[in-house]
C-alpha positions as CSV (number, residue, x, y, z in Angstrom):
1,X,0.2,-0.2,0.8
2,X,0.8,3.7,-0.6
3,X,2.6,5.7,2.1
4,X,-0.1,8.3,3.3
5,X,1.2,11.2,5.1
6,X,-0.3,12.4,7.9
7,X,2.0,15.7,8.7
8,X,4.4,17.8,6.6
9,X,7.3,16.2,8.0
10,X,5.4,12.7,8.0
11,X,8.5,11.0,10.6
12,X,7.4,8.1,8.1
13,X,9.6,9.4,5.3
14,X,12.8,9.3,7.8
15,X,12.5,5.3,7.3
16,X,14.0,6.4,3.6
17,X,17.4,6.8,2.1
18,X,16.3,9.3,-0.6
19,X,12.6,11.0,-1.2
20,X,12.6,11.4,-5.1
21,X,10.4,13.5,-7.0
22,X,10.1,11.9,-10.5
23,X,7.9,15.4,-11.9
24,X,9.8,17.3,-14.5
25,X,12.0,19.7,-13.8
26,X,10.1,23.0,-13.5
27,X,7.2,21.0,-11.3
28,X,10.2,20.2,-8.7
29,X,11.5,24.2,-9.4
30,X,8.4,25.5,-7.9
31,X,8.1,23.2,-4.8
32,X,9.2,19.9,-3.1
33,X,9.2,17.9,0.1
34,X,11.5,18.8,2.0
35,X,14.6,16.7,1.3
36,X,14.5,15.6,-2.0
37,X,16.2,15.0,-5.3
38,X,14.7,15.4,-8.7
39,X,14.8,12.3,-10.3
40,X,12.5,13.2,-13.6
41,X,10.8,10.0,-15.6
42,X,9.3,13.2,-18.3
43,X,11.6,16.1,-18.3
44,X,9.4,19.6,-18.9
45,X,9.2,18.9,-22.4
46,X,8.2,15.7,-22.8
47,X,5.8,15.8,-20.3
48,X,3.9,19.1,-23.0
49,X,4.6,16.6,-26.2
50,X,3.0,13.8,-24.3
51,X,0.2,15.5,-22.4
52,X,-0.2,17.3,-26.7
53,X,-1.0,13.9,-27.7
54,X,-3.5,13.2,-24.7
55,X,-6.3,15.8,-25.4
56,X,-5.3,16.1,-29.5
57,X,-4.9,12.1,-31.0
58,X,-5.7,9.7,-27.9
59,X,-5.1,8.7,-24.4
60,X,-3.6,5.2,-25.3
61,X,-1.6,7.2,-27.6
62,X,-0.2,9.6,-25.5
63,X,1.0,6.4,-22.9
64,X,2.5,4.1,-25.1
65,X,4.9,6.9,-26.4
66,X,4.9,7.8,-22.3
67,X,6.1,4.5,-21.5
68,X,9.1,5.0,-24.1
69,X,10.6,7.6,-22.4
70,X,9.8,7.0,-19.0
71,X,11.2,3.9,-19.1
72,X,14.6,5.3,-20.6
73,X,15.1,7.8,-18.4
74,X,14.3,5.5,-15.5
75,X,17.2,3.7,-16.8
76,X,19.3,6.9,-16.8
77,X,19.0,7.3,-13.7
78,X,19.9,3.8,-12.7
79,X,22.8,3.6,-14.7
80,X,23.3,7.7,-12.8
81,X,22.5,8.9,-10.6
82,X,21.6,5.7,-8.1
83,X,24.2,3.2,-9.5
84,X,26.1,3.6,-6.1
85,X,22.7,2.9,-4.0
86,X,23.5,-0.8,-2.6
87,X,20.9,-3.7,-1.8
88,X,19.5,-2.0,1.3
89,X,18.7,1.0,0.6
90,X,15.1,2.2,0.2
91,X,13.1,4.5,-2.1
92,X,10.3,6.5,-1.5
93,X,8.8,8.2,-4.7
94,X,6.2,10.4,-5.4
95,X,4.4,12.8,-8.2
96,X,1.6,14.7,-9.1
97,X,-1.2,12.3,-7.7
98,X,0.8,9.1,-7.1
99,X,-0.6,7.8,-10.0
100,X,1.1,6.6,-13.0
101,X,4.7,8.6,-13.2
102,X,5.2,7.6,-9.3
103,X,3.9,4.1,-9.9
104,X,6.1,3.2,-13.0
105,X,9.2,4.4,-11.7
106,X,8.0,2.7,-8.2
107,X,7.2,-0.7,-10.5
108,X,10.9,-0.5,-12.2
109,X,12.9,0.0,-8.8
110,X,11.0,-2.5,-7.0
111,X,11.9,-5.1,-10.1
112,X,15.5,-4.4,-9.5
113,X,15.2,-6.0,-5.5
114,X,14.8,-2.5,-3.9
115,X,12.3,-1.9,-1.4
116,X,10.6,1.1,-2.9
117,X,7.6,2.7,-2.0
118,X,5.5,5.9,-3.0
119,X,3.5,8.2,-1.1
120,X,-0.4,8.1,-1.8
121,X,-1.7,11.3,-3.9
122,X,1.9,12.2,-4.2
123,X,2.9,16.0,-4.4
124,X,-0.8,16.9,-3.9
125,X,-1.8,14.9,-0.5
126,X,1.4,16.7,0.9
127,X,0.9,20.1,-0.4
128,X,-2.8,19.6,1.2
129,X,-0.8,19.2,4.5
130,X,1.1,22.3,3.9
131,X,-1.7,24.8,3.1
132,X,-4.3,23.2,6.1
133,X,-0.6,23.8,8.5
134,X,-0.1,27.8,7.3
135,X,-3.6,28.5,6.2
136,X,-6.2,26.5,8.6
137,X,-4.7,25.8,12.0
138,X,-3.0,28.6,14.9
139,X,0.2,29.2,15.0
140,X,0.7,26.5,18.5
141,X,3.3,28.0,20.7
142,X,2.7,32.1,22.3
143,X,3.9,34.4,19.4
144,X,6.6,37.3,20.9
145,X,7.5,40.4,17.4
146,X,10.6,41.6,17.8
147,X,9.5,45.3,16.3
148,X,11.2,48.0,15.7
149,X,12.8,50.9,12.9
150,X,14.1,49.5,9.3
151,X,17.8,48.6,10.4
152,X,17.5,48.5,14.0
153,X,19.3,44.8,13.9
154,X,16.0,42.4,13.8
155,X,16.8,39.9,12.1
156,X,21.0,39.6,13.2
157,X,19.2,39.6,16.5
158,X,16.8,37.0,16.4
159,X,19.7,34.8,15.4
160,X,21.6,35.4,18.1
161,X,18.8,34.4,20.1
162,X,18.2,31.3,18.5
163,X,21.8,30.3,18.8
164,X,20.7,30.9,23.2
165,X,17.9,28.5,22.4
166,X,15.1,30.7,21.5
167,X,12.1,29.1,19.1
168,X,12.5,31.7,16.3
169,X,10.9,32.1,13.4
170,X,13.3,34.2,10.7
171,X,10.5,35.0,8.1
172,X,12.7,36.6,6.3
173,X,15.6,33.9,6.0
174,X,12.3,31.7,4.7
175,X,11.7,34.2,2.0
176,X,15.2,34.6,1.6
177,X,14.3,38.2,1.3
178,X,15.3,41.8,3.6
179,X,11.7,43.2,4.0
180,X,12.6,46.7,2.0
181,X,12.8,48.2,-1.6
182,X,16.4,46.7,-0.8
183,X,15.7,43.6,0.3
184,X,16.3,41.1,-2.7
185,X,19.3,38.5,-2.7
186,X,20.2,38.4,-6.5
187,X,20.1,34.6,-6.2
188,X,16.3,35.6,-6.0
189,X,13.0,34.1,-3.6
190,X,11.6,30.9,-3.2
191,X,8.2,30.5,-5.0
192,X,5.4,31.2,-2.9
193,X,4.8,28.0,-2.5
194,X,8.3,26.7,-1.3
195,X,8.2,29.6,1.1
196,X,5.5,28.2,2.9
197,X,6.6,24.8,2.9
198,X,9.3,25.5,4.7
199,X,6.7,28.1,7.1
200,X,5.1,24.5,7.8
201,X,8.1,22.8,8.7
202,X,8.7,25.0,10.6
203,X,5.4,25.7,12.4
204,X,4.9,21.6,13.3
205,X,8.6,21.4,14.8
206,X,8.0,24.3,17.6
207,X,7.4,23.2,21.2
208,X,4.1,24.7,21.6
209,X,5.0,25.1,25.7
210,X,7.5,27.8,24.6
211,X,7.6,31.1,23.1
212,X,8.2,31.6,19.1
213,X,9.8,35.1,18.5
214,X,9.2,36.4,15.4
215,X,10.2,39.6,13.5
216,X,8.1,42.7,13.1
217,X,6.8,42.0,9.6
218,X,4.8,43.7,6.5
219,X,1.8,40.8,4.9
220,X,4.6,40.1,2.5
221,X,8.1,39.9,2.0
222,X,9.3,40.8,-0.9
223,X,7.1,39.0,-3.6
224,X,5.6,36.7,-1.4
225,X,2.4,36.6,1.1
226,X,1.8,35.7,4.8
227,X,0.1,33.0,4.8
228,X,-3.4,33.5,6.9
229,X,-2.2,31.5,10.5
230,X,0.9,32.8,10.8
231,X,-0.5,36.5,9.9
232,X,-2.7,36.9,11.9
233,X,-0.5,35.9,15.0
234,X,2.2,38.6,14.2
235,X,-1.0,40.8,15.0
236,X,-1.8,39.7,17.9
237,X,1.1,39.0,19.6
238,X,3.1,41.3,22.3
239,X,5.3,42.9,21.0
240,X,8.9,44.4,22.1
241,X,9.8,47.2,20.0
242,X,13.7,47.7,19.5
243,X,14.5,52.0,19.8
244,X,18.0,53.0,17.9
245,X,19.1,55.8,16.8
246,X,18.9,56.7,13.4
247,X,22.5,56.9,12.9
248,X,23.5,54.0,14.3
249,X,21.0,51.8,12.1
250,X,22.0,54.0,9.1
251,X,26.1,52.7,9.6
252,X,24.5,48.4,10.7
253,X,22.8,49.8,7.5
254,X,25.3,50.5,4.5
255,X,27.5,47.8,5.9
256,X,24.8,44.7,5.7
257,X,23.8,45.8,2.4
258,X,27.3,44.9,0.8
259,X,25.5,43.6,-1.9
260,X,23.7,46.4,-3.0
261,X,26.5,48.6,-2.6
262,X,28.6,46.6,-5.1
263,X,25.4,46.9,-7.8
264,X,25.1,51.0,-7.6
265,X,23.5,50.5,-11.0
266,X,20.7,48.1,-9.3
267,X,20.2,51.3,-5.8
268,X,19.9,54.3,-8.8
269,X,17.1,51.9,-10.0
270,X,15.0,52.3,-6.5
271,X,16.0,55.5,-5.6
272,X,14.9,56.6,-8.9
273,X,11.1,54.0,-8.4
274,X,10.2,56.3,-5.5
275,X,10.3,60.0,-7.0
276,X,6.8,60.1,-6.7
277,X,5.9,59.7,-3.1
278,X,9.5,62.7,-2.5
279,X,10.2,66.3,-3.4
280,X,12.5,65.9,-6.6
281,X,15.2,67.7,-4.3
282,X,15.4,64.9,-1.8
283,X,15.9,62.0,-4.2
284,X,18.4,64.6,-6.2
285,X,20.3,64.7,-2.8
286,X,20.1,60.2,-2.6
287,X,21.3,60.1,-6.4
288,X,24.2,62.3,-5.6
289,X,24.7,60.3,-2.6
290,X,25.1,56.9,-4.4
291,X,27.0,58.8,-7.5
292,X,29.5,59.4,-4.1
293,X,29.4,56.4,-3.0
294,X,27.3,57.7,0.4
295,X,26.6,54.6,2.0
296,X,25.6,55.3,5.5
297,X,24.6,59.0,4.4
298,X,22.6,57.2,2.0
299,X,20.6,54.9,4.2
300,X,20.4,57.9,6.7
301,X,18.6,60.0,4.8
302,X,16.6,56.8,3.6
303,X,15.4,55.5,7.0
304,X,15.3,59.6,8.0
305,X,12.4,60.1,4.8
306,X,11.4,57.5,3.9
307,X,11.3,54.0,6.0
308,X,10.4,55.6,9.8
309,X,7.6,58.0,9.0
310,X,5.9,55.2,7.2
311,X,6.9,52.1,10.1
312,X,5.5,55.2,12.9
313,X,2.2,54.4,11.0
314,X,2.4,50.8,11.0
315,X,3.7,50.7,15.0
316,X,0.5,52.8,15.6
317,X,-1.8,50.3,14.5
318,X,-0.1,47.7,16.9
319,X,0.3,50.5,19.8
320,X,-1.5,48.2,22.0
321,X,1.0,45.5,21.2
322,X,3.6,46.7,22.9
323,X,4.7,45.3,25.9
324,X,8.1,46.2,26.7
325,X,11.0,48.9,24.8
326,X,13.9,48.0,24.8
327,X,16.7,51.6,24.3
328,X,20.6,50.2,22.1
329,X,22.8,53.7,21.4
330,X,24.5,51.4,18.8
331,X,24.4,48.0,17.1
332,X,28.1,47.5,17.6
333,X,27.9,44.5,19.5
334,X,25.1,42.4,18.6
335,X,25.6,39.8,21.8
336,X,25.4,42.7,23.6
337,X,21.7,43.5,22.1
338,X,20.9,40.0,22.1
339,X,21.3,40.1,25.8
340,X,19.9,43.2,26.7
341,X,16.5,41.6,24.7
342,X,16.5,38.5,26.4
343,X,16.0,40.4,29.2
344,X,13.3,41.9,28.9
345,X,11.6,38.8,27.4
346,X,12.8,37.2,30.2
347,X,11.3,40.4,32.5
348,X,8.1,39.7,29.8
349,X,7.5,35.9,30.9
């Protein structure tokens, strides 16, 4: 019988040496089970070809041509990526719905003598568990939000608190984005589905007896959206705010965005996109700072005149949730800063 999953990180999956996604590379790139490797039995072009034949010619012809392609690709995987697996190897295989693609590959591998199972319902069944976790189920642990103006080193401080044993969900890390106009990374962001899968795993791993710390975010981090359950928890949670002078935040920001400094043209384009929101002379001053490579001056201007006024509106919206303020004169010693936040958290507890 195929393996029926009951959790996003179902313990039953731990009994397999490899989890094999036999879907096309494009399907795998959009989202896949954690730790899965992609051994497609039909590549993107082959999948499109078989689908066209199914619709325009006949299901029989599609299955005949598809079967030949699956057999050829399976042989390539067995002689290649799976060549070093011995007789004790166990594999777990899945496709979109746990049907023909995974069934065919599982049969071929089983005939060799390997112990192979497939996932009942395939990726679609696992995805349903993810959606239920991030949209419908409440966050199991009590949430505390670390708030503070842009450039307050919230993400870095949360990382240090995680190293000290606190439960932390790093939403920006999961989204591969720093949460601001300048926050994108060169390698880009995961798809919405992949982001939700990562978040579901983090939520499922929480100890409900201990608080979990998250950073104050808007409902979108770059181009991905924070799912309903997490967003509702953030909105309802108590908040601890960092108060850091703008000059200290500018110095930290200029150092933290080294990838932007290496691409001035990208910075110029983002500054230009702010033109509808600011007076022309302010935009000119920021563009002059870019031209002079005055990154600290640019950061201070952006923080003071663009980010801080917008953050004030955000903060007033959640003013009744604010439970404590931690004042930091500078951000030179983030371990010390994390210690101050930890002391404030202990007082809240």
